[in-house]
SEDRENKE-37637 format. One line per field, with one value per residue: residue number from 1; residue in three letters; x, y, z of N, C-alpha, C in turn. Coordinates in pm, whole numbers, plus 50000, padded with zeros to 5 digits. Example, Ala and Ser with C-alpha at 12.3 -4.5 7.8 and 13.67 -1.06 7.14 Angstrom:
<sites>
nr 1  2
rest Ala  Ser
npx 51319  51285
npy 49431  49775
npz 50780  50708
capx 51230  51367
capy 49550  49894
capz 50780  50714
cpx 51320  51290
cpy 49670  50003
cpz 50780  50787
</sites>
This chain:
<sites>
nr 1  2  3  4  5  6  7  8  9  10  11  12  13  14  15  16  17  18  19  20  21  22  23  24  25  26  27  28  29  30  31  32  33  34  35  36  37  38  39  40  41  42  43  44  45  46  47  48  49  50  51  52  53  54  55  56  57  58  59  60  61  62  63  64  65  66  67  68  69  70  71  72  73  74  75  76  77  78  79  80  81  82  83  84  85  86  87  88  89  90  91  92  93  94  95  96  97  98  99  100  101  102  103  104  105  106  107  108  109  110  111  112  113  114  115  116  117  118  119  120  121  122  123  124  125  126  127  128  129  130  131  132  133  134  135  136  137  138  139  140  141  142  143  144  145  146  147  148  149  150  151  152  153  154  155  156  157  158  159  160  161  162  163  164  165  166  167  168  169  170  171  172  173  174  175  176  177  178  179  180  181  182  183  184  185  186  187  188  189  190  191  192  193  194  195  196  197  198  199  200  201  202  203  204  205  206  207  208  209  210  211  212  213  214  215  216  217  218  219  220  221  222  223  224  225  226  227  228  229  230  231  232  233  234  235  236  237  238  239  240  241  242  243  244  245  246  247  248  249  250  251  252  253  254  255  256  257  258  259  260  261  262  263  264  265  266  267  268  269  270  271  272  273  274  275  276  277  278  279  280  281  282  283  284  285  286  287  288  289  290  291  292  293  294  295  296  297  298  299  300  301  302  303  304  305  306  307  308  309  310  311  312  313  314  315  316  317  318  319  320  321  322  323  324  325  326  327  328  329  330  331  332  333  334  335  336  337
rest Unk  Unk  Unk  Unk  Unk  Unk  Unk  Unk  Unk  Unk  Unk  Unk  Unk  Unk  Unk  Unk  Unk  Unk  Unk  Unk  Unk  Unk  Unk  Unk  Unk  Unk  Unk  Unk  Unk  Unk  Unk  Unk  Unk  Unk  Unk  Unk  Unk  Unk  Unk  Unk  Unk  Unk  Unk  Unk  Unk  Unk  Unk  Unk  Unk  Unk  Unk  Unk  Unk  Unk  Unk  Unk  Unk  Unk  Unk  Unk  Unk  Unk  Unk  Unk  Unk  Unk  Unk  Unk  Unk  Unk  Unk  Unk  Unk  Unk  Unk  Unk  Unk  Unk  Unk  Unk  Unk  Unk  Unk  Unk  Unk  Unk  Unk  Unk  Unk  Unk  Unk  Unk  Unk  Unk  Unk  Unk  Unk  Unk  Unk  Unk  Unk  Unk  Unk  Unk  Unk  Unk  Unk  Unk  Unk  Unk  Unk  Unk  Unk  Unk  Unk  Unk  Unk  Unk  Unk  Unk  Unk  Unk  Unk  Unk  Unk  Unk  Unk  Unk  Unk  Unk  Unk  Unk  Unk  Unk  Unk  Unk  Unk  Unk  Unk  Unk  Unk  Unk  Unk  Unk  Unk  Unk  Unk  Unk  Unk  Unk  Unk  Unk  Unk  Unk  Unk  Unk  Unk  Unk  Unk  Unk  Unk  Unk  Unk  Unk  Unk  Unk  Unk  Unk  Unk  Unk  Unk  Unk  Unk  Unk  Unk  Unk  Unk  Unk  Unk  Unk  Unk  Unk  Unk  Unk  Unk  Unk  Unk  Unk  Unk  Unk  Unk  Unk  Unk  Unk  Unk  Unk  Unk  Unk  Unk  Unk  Unk  Unk  Unk  Unk  Unk  Unk  Unk  Unk  Unk  Unk  Unk  Unk  Unk  Unk  Unk  Unk  Unk  Unk  Unk  Unk  Unk  Unk  Unk  Unk  Unk  Unk  Unk  Unk  Unk  Unk  Unk  Unk  Unk  Unk  Unk  Unk  Unk  Unk  Unk  Unk  Unk  Unk  Unk  Unk  Unk  Unk  Unk  Unk  Unk  Unk  Unk  Unk  Unk  Unk  Unk  Unk  Unk  Unk  Unk  Unk  Unk  Unk  Unk  Unk  Unk  Unk  Unk  Unk  Unk  Unk  Unk  Unk  Unk  Unk  Unk  Unk  Unk  Unk  Unk  Unk  Unk  Unk  Unk  Unk  Unk  Unk  Unk  Unk  Unk  Unk  Unk  Unk  Unk  Unk  Unk  Unk  Unk  Unk  Unk  Unk  Unk  Unk  Unk  Unk  Unk  Unk  Unk  Unk  Unk  Unk  Unk  Unk  Unk  Unk  Unk  Unk  Unk  Unk  Unk  Unk  Unk  Unk  Unk  Unk  Unk  Unk  Unk  Unk  Unk  Unk  Unk  Unk  Unk  Unk  Unk  Unk  Unk
npx 48048  48102  48126  48187  48107  48090  47759  47652  47422  47432  47454  47520  47739  47823  47779  47848  47743  47706  47524  47581  47474  47564  47463  47339  47540  47649  47789  47669  47742  47744  47965  48147  48149  48414  48367  48201  48384  48570  48414  48368  48629  48690  48497  48568  48822  48762  48599  48775  48943  48762  48695  48945  48991  48805  48914  48931  49071  49082  48973  48690  48589  48349  48180  47887  47627  47663  47944  48001  47879  47986  48174  48425  48482  48693  48905  48822  48826  49100  49198  49093  49232  49499  49493  49386  49461  49289  49155  48904  48626  48425  48098  47906  47587  47418  47540  47506  47228  47204  47344  47201  46962  47040  47066  46800  46676  46796  46686  46403  46385  46350  46084  45950  45925  45927  46082  46029  46227  46266  46473  46556  46807  47036  47132  47037  46786  46733  46634  46524  46464  46361  46394  46598  46898  47044  46930  46732  46700  46839  46883  46975  46868  46905  46753  46757  46669  46802  46926  46701  46571  46752  46743  46474  46320  46447  46405  46380  46134  45774  45709  45654  45357  45377  45643  45644  45469  45624  45847  45713  45617  45863  45989  45810  45835  46108  46119  45926  46050  46222  46074  45986  46211  46226  45971  45970  46078  45874  45567  45602  45606  45634  45660  45908  46044  46341  46584  46642  46462  46221  46163  46115  45888  45704  45682  45564  45325  45212  45343  45527  45752  46113  46206  46066  46200  46379  46247  45976  45705  45667  45488  45434  45174  45027  44791  44806  44993  44923  44820  45042  45231  45100  45099  45373  45434  45295  45440  45737  46083  46211  45993  45900  46056  45931  45758  45678  45946  46101  46404  46594  46811  46733  46502  46463  46494  46308  46051  46094  46184  45947  45779  45913  45895  45616  45574  45717  45578  45329  45375  45466  45249  45209  45053  45118  45419  45650  45861  46206  46448  46710  46960  47177  47416  47412  47404  47656  47826  47742  47791  48067  48143  48049  48228  48174  48238  48530  48604  48626  48861  49074  49159  49423  49420  49568  49710  49780  49746  49881  49790  49572  49219  48889  48655  48411  48268  48026  47928  47705  47628  47398  47373  47586  47858  48036  48194  48375  48483  48674  48688  48752  48898  49225  49263  49010  48969  49163  49066  48857  48957
npy 55626  55834  56148  56173  56311  56384  56412  56437  56297  55950  55933  55802  55932  55813  55474  55125  54807  54453  54162  53891  53663  53471  53286  53101  52959  52764  52464  52132  52104  52361  52512  52755  52737  52677  52825  53026  53151  53248  53433  53617  53714  53828  54027  54188  54276  54423  54617  54760  54869  55040  55213  55332  55459  55655  55821  55744  55686  55502  55183  55007  54698  54441  54139  53928  53703  53457  53410  53424  53197  52985  52683  52700  52967  53118  53038  53140  53415  53449  53390  53607  53816  53753  53765  54009  54197  54303  54331  54153  54215  54027  54034  53965  53798  53924  54174  54266  54298  54498  54716  54766  54838  55079  55240  55245  55367  55622  55703  55715  55857  55993  56034  55814  55639  55329  55075  54795  54595  54428  54251  54109  53937  53786  53554  53550  53634  53924  54043  54298  54508  54797  55111  55292  55423  55198  54859  54696  54427  54197  53981  53706  53493  53200  53245  53362  53498  53396  53165  53014  52982  52816  52590  52508  52588  52552  52491  52565  52579  52635  52652  52370  52329  52190  52225  52498  52511  52364  52532  52750  52641  52577  52831  52967  52807  52844  53122  53146  53025  53216  53437  53526  53648  53886  53996  54047  54293  54468  54608  54738  55077  55136  54939  54810  54738  54653  54628  54486  54282  54339  54587  54515  54349  54532  54699  54527  54504  54748  54983  55294  55332  55295  55511  55726  55825  55826  55945  55913  55781  55433  55126  54788  54574  54326  54199  54195  54005  53723  53738  53845  53640  53432  53536  53537  53265  53143  53175  53107  53145  53309  53433  53591  53815  53999  54131  54430  54585  54357  54222  54054  53919  53864  53723  53455  53411  53579  53482  53300  53486  53632  53446  53404  53665  53694  53501  53612  53855  53757  53611  53811  53971  54187  54434  54614  54708  54970  55082  55105  55298  55301  55079  54814  54899  55184  55204  55108  55304  55529  55441  55417  55682  55800  55700  55497  55235  55064  54825  54730  54653  54864  54877  54986  55151  55036  55237  55452  55792  56027  56079  55836  55871  55882  55611  55605  55543  55310  54982  54752  54399  54212  54161  54002  54074  54375  54665  54951  55289  55595  55946  56145  56441  56446  56613  56640  56377  56344  56519  56380  56195
npz 92325  92593  92727  93022  93343  93690  93795  93545  93301  93205  92907  92594  92342  92111  91998  91999  91921  91964  91941  92127  92253  92447  92630  92474  92363  92521  92652  92743  93009  93094  93034  92837  92490  92248  92019  92121  92295  92110  91968  92171  92220  91971  91970  92195  92115  91878  91988  92151  91956  91826  92037  92089  91846  91865  92043  92310  92635  92837  92957  93074  93149  93180  93288  93295  93363  93193  93179  93448  93564  93423  93406  93287  93308  93425  93266  93021  93075  93114  92859  92719  92842  92773  92491  92424  92610  92793  93115  93248  93442  93655  93745  94035  94071  94257  94278  94019  94017  94212  94104  93871  93989  94104  93874  93787  94005  93990  93749  93789  94025  94365  94417  94331  94537  94715  94525  94313  94123  93812  93594  93295  93156  92918  93040  93302  93552  93725  94043  94258  94541  94723  94913  94896  94727  94670  94679  94937  94923  94700  94429  94208  93949  93750  93503  93254  92929  92699  92803  92890  92650  92517  92684  92689  92460  92209  91941  91588  91484  91520  91863  92083  92267  92509  92582  92629  92849  93025  93066  93180  93423  93544  93565  93739  93963  94034  94081  94279  94497  94598  94640  94889  95003  94866  94907  95179  95212  95180  95045  94722  94592  94327  94041  93833  93513  93350  93083  92755  92692  92837  92726  92461  92489  92591  92371  92181  92309  92259  92339  92296  92018  91991  91851  91941  92152  92472  92682  92676  92851  92922  92948  93061  93070  93280  93208  92936  92876  92825  92557  92424  92460  92327  92067  92009  92043  91840  91618  91422  91523  91325  91207  91412  91412  91258  91417  91603  91772  91801  91731  91475  91581  91841  91819  91869  92148  92268  92325  92536  92724  92757  92881  93125  93223  93255  93453  93671  93707  93778  94018  94189  94190  94007  93836  93637  93476  93492  93239  93237  93074  93146  93266  93356  93224  93243  93519  93599  93496  93646  93908  93901  93855  94085  94256  94435  94439  94394  94282  94020  93764  93592  93258  93063  92743  92436  92324  92509  92606  92801  93155  93323  93292  93452  93388  93117  92872  92771  92668  92539  92529  92510  92782  92865  92840  92876  92749  92836  92786  92809  92736  92902  93029  93181  93401  93515  93597  93797  93981  94095  94265
capx 48141  48036  48213  48118  48157  47997  47639  47599  47353  47517  47399  47632  47745  47828  47762  47877  47685  47698  47449  47657  47388  47654  47386  47298  47660  47702  47785  47574  47787  47739  48088  48137  48212  48526  48308  48158  48503  48628  48329  48395  48759  48678  48417  48647  48928  48705  48548  48890  48985  48665  48709  49069  48975  48719  48990  48921  49200  49075  48873  48628  48522  48291  48099  47779  47580  47717  48081  47999  47837  48049  48287  48550  48480  48827  48985  48778  48877  49244  49218  49065  49343  49620  49480  49343  49518  49182  49119  48759  48569  48304  48005  47819  47447  47364  47593  47439  47095  47220  47387  47086  46867  47090  47030  46655  46645  46835  46596  46269  46397  46300  45938  45895  45907  45990  46082  46056  46290  46287  46560  46581  46918  47049  47157  46979  46681  46769  46524  46573  46357  46405  46357  46717  46964  47073  46815  46739  46709  46881  46923  46983  46828  46947  46631  46772  46595  46884  46945  46575  46546  46837  46705  46335  46253  46558  46370  46358  45995  45678  45736  45557  45289  45427  45769  45608  45416  45735  45923  45630  45621  45998  46012  45731  45893  46232  46091  45851  46140  46293  45982  45979  46325  46191  45847  45995  46113  45749  45499  45663  45520  45646  45720  45986  46114  46449  46647  46587  46347  46101  46133  46056  45753  45620  45657  45465  45199  45160  45419  45591  45874  46237  46226  45998  46294  46379  46170  45834  45672  45626  45443  45398  45063  45017  44674  44843  45095  44877  44811  45177  45293  45034  45147  45510  45437  45232  45534  45873  46173  46235  45870  45881  46132  45842  45680  45742  46033  46174  46511  46624  46909  46669  46371  46452  46485  46208  45939  46136  46183  45807  45727  45974  45837  45480  45585  45758  45470  45221  45413  45476  45120  45236  44954  45186  45558  45705  45983  46318  46547  46841  46976  47309  47519  47410  47437  47801  47885  47711  47863  48208  48158  48026  48340  48119  48293  48652  48644  48657  48999  49079  49259  49463  49417  49702  49779  49746  49805  49863  49745  49443  49101  48783  48587  48283  48190  47982  47892  47627  47616  47297  47385  47690  47987  48030  48323  48357  48603  48651  48769  48747  49028  49296  49245  48884  48984  49239  48977  48761  49025
capy 55722  55927  56244  56167  56379  56369  56492  56431  56172  55857  55920  55784  56014  55711  55341  55010  54689  54324  54067  53767  53553  53369  53181  53001  52890  52688  52319  52070  52126  52504  52581  52831  52665  52745  52924  53139  53222  53320  53550  53713  53774  53916  54144  54274  54338  54524  54727  54841  54946  55148  55310  55407  55547  55765  55904  55699  55667  55401  55080  54935  54582  54353  54029  53892  53569  53341  53386  53406  53061  52883  52613  52747  53112  53170  53012  53236  53547  53450  53401  53745  53898  53724  53796  54148  54286  54357  54262  54145  54205  53945  54081  53866  53821  54023  54306  54305  54347  54621  54826  54796  54910  55216  55311  55263  55470  55753  55740  55749  55953  55960  56040  55683  55562  55197  55018  54655  54588  54302  54270  53980  53939  53664  53437  53554  53727  53996  54098  54386  54590  54883  55251  55376  55414  55057  54786  54621  54287  54183  53844  53670  53357  53157  53241  53455  53463  53310  53036  52940  52944  52701  52474  52466  52626  52572  52455  52673  52571  52682  52572  52274  52382  52123  52290  52628  52485  52321  52651  52830  52577  52589  52970  53000  52735  52907  53254  53126  52987  53332  53551  53575  53736  54016  54047  54090  54435  54544  54632  54852  55182  55133  54818  54854  54640  54707  54536  54479  54192  54410  54691  54449  54304  54651  54746  54436  54536  54877  55098  55375  55277  55358  55637  55832  55877  55756  56015  55877  55673  55306  55028  54652  54531  54181  54149  54180  53902  53603  53765  53861  53507  53358  53590  53490  53118  53099  53204  53057  53254  53402  53510  53689  53937  54094  54201  54554  54575  54230  54216  53919  53858  53823  53666  53322  53410  53671  53405  53254  53603  53667  53348  53437  53792  53668  53429  53706  53949  53685  53576  53934  54040  54313  54459  54686  54745  55088  55041  55197  55293  55281  54948  54783  54983  55317  55189  55094  55436  55617  55394  55451  55826  55830  55641  55418  55100  55064  54686  54699  54674  54950  54834  55095  55122  55001  55360  55551  55925  56103  56008  55770  55936  55792  55549  55666  55487  55175  54914  54637  54285  54119  54131  53908  54140  54514  54734  55095  55369  55735  56052  56249  56504  56396  56705  56606  56249  56365  56590  56292  56100
capz 92383  92684  92793  93152  93461  93801  93782  93409  93272  93128  92773  92500  92222  92008  92056  91914  91986  91896  92023  92128  92300  92502  92698  92375  92316  92633  92642  92836  93148  93123  92995  92712  92379  92184  91929  92204  92340  91996  91941  92278  92198  91854  92009  92283  92036  91790  92070  92191  91839  91805  92146  92070  91730  91907  92136  92449  92700  92942  92932  93185  93090  93282  93238  93387  93394  93121  93223  93593  93602  93340  93468  93227  93308  93452  93146  92919  93114  93092  92714  92680  92890  92697  92349  92401  92711  92876  93239  93252  93576  93659  93847  94096  94040  94349  94242  93895  94054  94288  94016  93785  94074  94115  93751  93787  94106  93937  93641  93838  94133  94499  94421  94299  94659  94715  94390  94284  93992  93742  93478  93230  93063  92840  93124  93436  93594  93847  94121  94364  94598  94833  94911  94884  94598  94657  94731  95063  94883  94560  94398  94067  93918  93616  93423  93143  92809  92615  92870  92889  92511  92489  92764  92673  92335  92116  91804  91493  91443  91620  91983  92133  92387  92630  92618  92686  92983  93110  93104  93271  93555  93599  93603  93858  94076  94076  94137  94402  94606  94654  94648  95027  95029  94809  94968  95316  95209  95187  94919  94651  94538  94181  93985  93716  93431  93267  92989  92620  92690  92880  92627  92344  92524  92601  92235  92124  92376  92215  92387  92193  91960  92038  91780  92016  92253  92601  92785  92665  92947  92864  93046  93021  93157  93295  93135  92796  92859  92753  92414  92373  92454  92219  91939  91989  92036  91716  91510  91432  91560  91215  91185  91521  91381  91191  91519  91648  91889  91805  91632  91428  91671  91965  91790  91927  92293  92321  92382  92668  92811  92787  92977  93253  93267  93303  93579  93775  93730  93846  94156  94269  94177  93940  93731  93529  93497  93426  93170  93255  92966  93208  93328  93410  93163  93304  93660  93615  93474  93759  94026  93887  93872  94226  94332  94545  94436  94313  94262  93881  93722  93474  93161  92973  92601  92386  92284  92611  92594  92923  93274  93304  93348  93499  93275  93084  92762  92798  92547  92584  92440  92556  92922  92897  92855  92836  92744  92852  92769  92843  92677  93004  93051  93298  93514  93580  93663  93920  94075  94159  94353
cpx 48062  48142  48154  48188  48048  47879  47577  47524  47440  47459  47514  47623  47753  47819  47794  47828  47700  47629  47520  47572  47474  47578  47341  47417  47730  47692  47688  47612  47788  47863  48069  48214  48328  48476  48265  48276  48563  48546  48352  48525  48756  48602  48498  48754  48873  48652  48661  48937  48891  48680  48834  49058  48887  48789  48981  49059  49198  48957  48821  48548  48469  48200  47995  47751  47653  47859  48087  47971  47905  48165  48422  48554  48617  48918  48951  48832  49027  49275  49196  49180  49467  49610  49439  49407  49414  49159  48967  48710  48440  48218  47928  47675  47384  47413  47531  47301  47105  47253  47276  46982  46909  47050  46881  46613  46680  46738  46462  46273  46334  46148  45873  45869  45983  45974  46105  46107  46297  46370  46592  46693  46923  47064  47086  46867  46728  46643  46583  46458  46412  46364  46476  46777  47007  46965  46841  46749  46743  46928  46917  46948  46870  46826  46638  46704  46674  46901  46818  46535  46627  46788  46566  46279  46352  46525  46353  46215  45905  45693  45620  45490  45337  45559  45742  45556  45528  45819  45843  45632  45758  46025  45937  45787  46018  46209  46017  45939  46206  46201  45976  46092  46298  46071  45868  46033  45988  45692  45559  45560  45522  45716  45784  46047  46222  46504  46573  46465  46220  46065  46067  45912  45657  45585  45554  45327  45143  45232  45485  45719  45996  46260  46158  46087  46278  46290  46020  45804  45623  45589  45423  45294  45053  44899  44702  44936  45043  44870  44949  45245  45231  45084  45288  45514  45378  45322  45665  45963  46195  46112  45848  45953  46047  45758  45752  45827  46115  46278  46534  46718  46844  46535  46353  46421  46373  46087  45974  46137  46042  45748  45784  45915  45697  45483  45621  45646  45354  45256  45420  45352  45139  45135  45016  45328  45589  45839  46090  46414  46689  46845  47122  47417  47528  47446  47586  47870  47864  47783  48010  48230  48135  48141  48290  48182  48412  48698  48679  48803  48998  49192  49296  49446  49558  49780  49744  49818  49778  49814  49607  49329  49002  48708  48453  48206  48149  47919  47829  47624  47524  47319  47501  47825  47972  48171  48298  48489  48571  48742  48772  48886  49092  49275  49116  48897  49056  49152  48880  48826  49030
cpy 55820  56019  56265  56251  56370  56465  56489  56299  56082  55830  55910  55878  55924  55575  55234  54886  54566  54227  53932  53646  53439  53255  53072  52923  52817  52539  52264  52092  52274  52581  52649  52757  52746  52853  53048  53220  53306  53444  53658  53788  53870  54043  54241  54348  54449  54644  54818  54928  55064  55255  55396  55503  55667  55854  55863  55668  55556  55308  55023  54821  54492  54250  53991  53742  53455  53308  53357  53261  52951  52816  52659  52900  53173  53152  53112  53375  53557  53460  53544  53836  53878  53775  53941  54246  54345  54269  54268  54124  54125  53989  53963  53897  53926  54163  54357  54362  54481  54740  54864  54875  55056  55298  55342  55370  55609  55797  55789  55847  55908  55960  55907  55600  55431  55133  54868  54648  54445  54331  54132  53997  53811  53540  53436  53655  53791  54054  54183  54472  54674  55028  55343  55368  55271  54978  54722  54472  54281  54041  53818  53524  53323  53136  53340  53405  53369  53171  52952  52899  52820  52576  52421  52485  52641  52542  52580  52674  52639  52594  52481  52333  52317  52184  52426  52610  52442  52438  52736  52772  52596  52732  53006  52930  52805  53044  53242  53092  53106  53451  53611  53671  53877  54077  54098  54238  54522  54568  54753  54954  55182  55005  54854  54733  54708  54595  54535  54390  54265  54521  54632  54407  54422  54703  54658  54467  54673  54999  55170  55310  55352  55493  55755  55891  55809  55821  55989  55765  55548  55209  54892  54603  54380  54124  54129  54062  53775  53623  53780  53725  53424  53406  53541  53339  53065  53120  53129  53173  53355  53488  53615  53820  54041  54173  54328  54529  54448  54229  54072  53847  53804  53752  53526  53328  53496  53597  53354  53369  53643  53573  53374  53565  53772  53596  53523  53804  53883  53661  53699  54023  54181  54331  54531  54720  54874  55047  55147  55186  55274  55146  54932  54874  55119  55311  55180  55228  55525  55573  55431  55600  55869  55782  55564  55281  55101  54923  54654  54733  54756  54905  54949  55054  55094  55125  55471  55683  56000  56017  55948  55849  55834  55736  55613  55603  55345  55113  54779  54524  54180  54075  54043  53974  54283  54572  54883  55166  55514  55828  56171  56310  56457  56483  56674  56477  56265  56432  56502  56196  56153
cpz 92468  92745  92932  93257  93568  93785  93645  93388  93187  92989  92672  92382  92099  92074  91952  91986  91897  91988  92015  92165  92355  92568  92603  92321  92431  92605  92747  92982  93186  93084  92859  92602  92322  92089  92007  92254  92227  91962  92046  92252  92079  91890  92095  92203  91946  91868  92116  92075  91815  91912  92128  91952  91761  92011  92281  92505  92805  92917  93064  93124  93200  93217  93342  93382  93325  93165  93372  93632  93523  93412  93413  93218  93330  93331  93035  92948  93087  92942  92666  92721  92804  92553  92322  92498  92805  92998  93253  93395  93570  93776  93905  94058  94128  94314  94113  93925  94125  94198  93919  93863  94090  93992  93747  93887  94053  93826  93696  93956  94263  94505  94387  94423  94653  94577  94394  94141  93941  93618  93421  93129  92982  92925  93256  93449  93723  93911  94233  94414  94713  94812  94884  94744  94568  94728  94867  95037  94735  94537  94248  94050  93775  93527  93307  93017  92717  92673  92864  92747  92476  92559  92733  92532  92220  91971  91718  91440  91545  91744  92021  92257  92516  92676  92682  92829  93078  93155  93202  93413  93621  93647  93729  93981  94128  94138  94271  94521  94673  94674  94788  95060  94977  94880  95110  95323  95223  95049  94849  94606  94385  94140  93852  93645  93350  93180  92857  92615  92728  92782  92503  92372  92534  92462  92166  92180  92343  92266  92271  92144  92013  91971  91849  92124  92387  92705  92775  92763  92873  92975  92980  93119  93161  93217  92988  92770  92791  92602  92352  92357  92342  92083  91909  91967  91907  91595  91531  91473  91447  91188  91293  91493  91309  91291  91562  91772  91898  91694  91591  91523  91798  91944  91847  92076  92350  92380  92521  92768  92850  92891  93117  93310  93324  93438  93693  93809  93805  93992  94245  94255  94119  93827  93612  93571  93423  93365  93188  93137  93019  93277  93374  93355  93230  93452  93685  93595  93596  93886  94018  93910  94015  94314  94452  94552  94344  94280  94117  93850  93594  93383  93071  92829  92554  92345  92383  92584  92724  93038  93252  93367  93401  93379  93246  92971  92796  92676  92582  92482  92501  92700  92959  92919  92808  92838  92753  92833  92793  92767  92773  93024  93180  93419  93588  93658  93796  94025  94146  94257  94497
</sites>
């Protein structure tokens, strides 16, 4: 829950999360399984109940990679609408990269100069670069940690070194094909990593824990990546959960995320990434408050009271779907139109 208004930081007062890992519940053709759809619907419904119980008056819901690329994505969206009443907005990969870049720019400020952003979600890797609030180049690749775990490292045992090498070659090949589009923007002054994957890797590498707060600077160094990958690869997914910064829910996909991260850092010659605590969630809140983009569809809560305000609460589920709600007074909302 965020009592948001223009100029305020998008810091939640309360939060509710569930790690869905939709990229791991895809069929061979990329479509979302019935089980995955049911988990989505249950999550959306429970999130609405929580938001309403907290006094929210409006919902902003959006989806990213797994639904965006699924052959049955439209069918899944329609099921969600029919069973929960929520209109789910599907972000393009480029827009996901642009909005995440906005959050990173707002976090580091203009003094950061030109920024190169890397963000690894469950289904995709976002890359963006530029000097302004929105990037000059932004793109998305299907190299998310969950997706790569499913495609290359899905065993519950210690992974095969050949599978690790296969993922490394694939990631470098895919990133190398688009590197020129990013490099044409020019050499960045600051390289930034956002998302839970980069935060986890930085923590394994010795960065401060989350309990230290979001204002503590954190970095992920490329020279540490071989040791981090070796530490992860020498353990089973369940054993990785004992490492600092690795949750049980993400212990399977964190190795795949590390391999993709190393590939991106190598190709773009990044010696160290500054870790941003703000990412897509915060970017969507700020973009909505700035009224820069009105493409998202606002879904009223089932128990609306009074005129609809601007959205403000955001809720993350491993990069696949987010739900936002607001308790902003109606008078403030009208003032922003």
